[in-house]
VEXVORO-235526 format. One record per residue (C-alpha): y, x, z; chain; residue number from 1; residue in three letters. Coordinates in pm, 1 decimal. Layout:
% VEXVORO-235526
+----------+----------+----------+-------+-----+-----+
!    north !     east !       up ! chain !   n ! res !
+----------+----------+----------+-------+-----+-----+
!        Y !        X !        Z !     A ! NUM ! ALA !
...
+----------+----------+----------+-------+-----+-----+
//
This chain:
% VEXVORO-235526
+----------+----------+----------+-------+-----+-----+
!    north !     east !       up ! chain !   n ! res !
+----------+----------+----------+-------+-----+-----+
!   -998.3 !   2871.7 !    860.8 !     A !   1 ! MET !
!  -1212.7 !   2597.9 !    715.3 !     A !   2 ! THR !
!  -1436.8 !   2647.5 !    411.4 !     A !   3 ! THR !
!  -1416.0 !   2349.8 !    179.0 !     A !   4 ! LEU !
!  -1617.3 !   2246.3 !   -125.4 !     A !   5 ! LEU !
!  -1446.8 !   2112.2 !   -438.7 !     A !   6 ! TYR !
!  -1639.3 !   2047.3 !   -761.8 !     A !   7 ! ARG !
!  -1913.8 !   2282.3 !   -656.6 !     A !   8 ! GLY !
!  -1684.3 !   2571.4 !   -561.4 !     A !   9 ! HIS !
!  -1620.6 !   2691.4 !   -206.8 !     A !  10 ! ASP !
!  -1268.1 !   2779.6 !   -106.7 !     A !  11 ! TYR !
!  -1081.7 !   2856.1 !    213.3 !     A !  12 ! VAL !
!   -802.0 !   2629.2 !    324.1 !     A !  13 ! GLN !
!   -492.5 !   2836.3 !    399.9 !     A !  14 ! HIS !
!   -328.7 !   2584.4 !    630.8 !     A !  15 ! LYS !
!   -441.5 !   2476.6 !    972.9 !     A !  16 ! GLU !
!   -511.3 !   2109.1 !   1024.4 !     A !  17 ! ALA !
!   -235.8 !   1934.0 !   1216.3 !     A !  18 ! VAL !
!   -346.4 !   1701.3 !   1493.5 !     A !  19 ! ALA !
!   -140.8 !   1381.4 !   1475.8 !     A !  20 ! LYS !
!   -136.2 !   1084.4 !   1704.6 !     A !  21 ! GLN !
!   -298.4 !    776.2 !   1548.4 !     A !  22 ! PRO !
!    -66.6 !    497.7 !   1438.6 !     A !  23 ! VAL !
!   -138.7 !    157.1 !   1584.4 !     A !  24 ! ARG !
!    -80.9 !   -119.4 !   1331.6 !     A !  25 ! LEU !
!     25.5 !   -463.5 !   1445.0 !     A !  26 ! THR !
!      9.1 !   -802.0 !   1279.9 !     A !  27 ! TYR !
!    321.7 !  -1009.4 !   1318.0 !     A !  28 ! ARG !
!    245.7 !  -1359.4 !   1203.6 !     A !  29 ! ARG !
!    607.3 !  -1480.2 !   1204.1 !     A !  30 ! ASN !
!    729.4 !  -1193.4 !    986.8 !     A !  31 ! VAL !
!    439.9 !  -1230.0 !    743.2 !     A !  32 ! TYR !
!    475.2 !  -1605.5 !    699.4 !     A !  33 ! THR !
!    853.7 !  -1588.0 !    659.9 !     A !  34 ! SER !
!    822.7 !  -1320.5 !    389.4 !     A !  35 ! ARG !
!    555.4 !  -1514.6 !    204.2 !     A !  36 ! VAL !
!    771.3 !  -1827.0 !    215.9 !     A !  37 ! ALA !
!   1082.1 !  -1642.2 !     93.4 !     A !  38 ! SER !
!    902.2 !  -1480.9 !   -201.5 !     A !  39 ! THR !
!    740.8 !  -1804.8 !   -314.6 !     A !  40 ! SER !
!   1084.3 !  -1960.4 !   -365.7 !     A !  41 ! GLN !
!   1209.0 !  -1677.1 !   -590.0 !     A !  42 ! LYS !
!    978.1 !  -1747.6 !   -886.0 !     A !  43 ! HIS !
!   1184.7 !  -1887.0 !  -1171.8 !     A !  44 ! PRO !
!   1049.3 !  -2110.1 !  -1443.1 !     A !  45 ! ILE !
!    990.7 !  -1891.4 !  -1747.5 !     A !  46 ! LEU !
!    975.2 !  -1997.9 !  -2111.8 !     A !  47 ! THR !
!    774.7 !  -1823.3 !  -2382.6 !     A !  48 ! TYR !
!    764.7 !  -1972.3 !  -2733.3 !     A !  49 ! ARG !
!    847.4 !  -2314.0 !  -2597.3 !     A !  50 ! GLY !
!    583.8 !  -2309.2 !  -2320.3 !     A !  51 ! ALA !
!    715.3 !  -2322.8 !  -1963.2 !     A !  52 ! HIS !
!    532.9 !  -2143.9 !  -1681.6 !     A !  53 ! TYR !
!    592.1 !  -1986.7 !  -1342.4 !     A !  54 ! GLN !
!    491.1 !  -1636.6 !  -1258.1 !     A !  55 ! LYS !
+----------+----------+----------+-------+-----+-----+
//
């Protein structure tokens, strides 16, 4: 078991650490740009006390 320190107090962790495989992240340019383009079109024109603005 592993002894840990939290706010100045030692304690023993009751669970064993689980070894997991690392996750490899990928950047997909086409997906990112299509999502950015689709969200930019969904902003309506809002009106507050006669003043028009877009969020």
